[in-house]
N, C-alpha and C positions, 0 to 999 in steps of 0.2 A: 502396220497402222495406217489409217486413212483419216485425214482431217477434212472437215467440211465447213464451208462458209456459205451461208444463205444470205440472200438479199431480195428486195423487191416487194415486201409487204406494205400495208398501209390502209388508209381509209378511202373508200370509194362509194359512190351512190349506186343504188340498184340499177342494173343495166350497164354498168361501166365495166372496165377491163383493168386487169393488172397482170404483170408478168413476174413470176418468181424465178430466181436463178440459184443454182447450187453448184459450187466449184469444189472439186476434190483435189487434194494433194497428198503426197506420201506414197504409199504402196498402191498406186492407181493402176498398175499393169495387170492386177488380178481382180479388177472390178467386174462384176457381172451386171446386175440390175441397178438402176437408179430410179428414184421416184419420190413421191410425197405421200405422207399420211397427214391427217388433220385431226385435231381434237377440239371440239366445241365445249363450252363451259357445261359441266355436269354430264357430259357424254363420253363414251368410250372413243379411243383413238380408232380411226378407220382409214383404210387405204383409199387414196384419191386416184393416183395414177402411177403406173410403173412402166419402165421401158428397159428392154434387155439390151445386151451389148450388140445384138444383131438387129435391133430396131423394132422388135415386136412390142406392142403396147397393150396395156390393160387399164381399164377405167372403172370406177364405181358407177353404177347406173345413173346416179343423180347428176353426174357431170358430163355424161356422154353428149356430144354435140356442142358443148360449151367450152370445155377445157381441152387443150392439146399439149401433150408432152413431147419434147424434142431433146435431142442429145448430140453433143459434139464430142466424139470419142477422142479426137486429137487434143482437145482442150480439157478433157475430163470435166465437162460442164453439162448440166441438164437445165432445161427451162420448162416452166409450166405456164402456158399462156391461158389466162382465165378470162373468158368473155361472158357477156350477159349475166354478170354476177347477181346473186340473190342474197337477201339477208341471211338465209339459212346456210350460206357458204362461210359465214363468219366463224372463224376458228383460228387456232394457232396451227400453222402448217410446218411440218417437220420434213426436212429432206432425209432420205434414206439411201444408203449405198450398201449393196450386198456383195460381199467378197465371194470369189469362187469357192472358198472353203465353207461358205454358209454364214460366216461372221457378218454381223450387220453393224453399220456405223450410222449415227444419227447427228443431224445438224442441231443447232441451238434453238431452232424454232423461230418463226416470224409471224407476227399477228396480221391477219387479214380481217378487216371490219367492213361490212357492207351495210350501209344505212338505207332505210326504206324511204 
């Protein structure tokens, strides 16, 4: 089992920045990928960014060049640095941890609201 604690959401004006953090505890020795999905009101959940245990990253096109995901394997923590935020980035952001077995664990979600 893996437990996740998310932090860092909030309200920011367009063009501003936020940093999300996700800390994992429990069976962290078998974690593969860490990342974030988001779900805006009335829309499907979508992948925002993912980082593998080796540091390879993947981003949805709409955040490339603005968001950066990083990971501290020693602390089992991932961060999502979000710059140049836009109103369309408003959503609930969910941390995801993928176990080597393929099992996925989800955080409780944190609201990010970008005002225009």
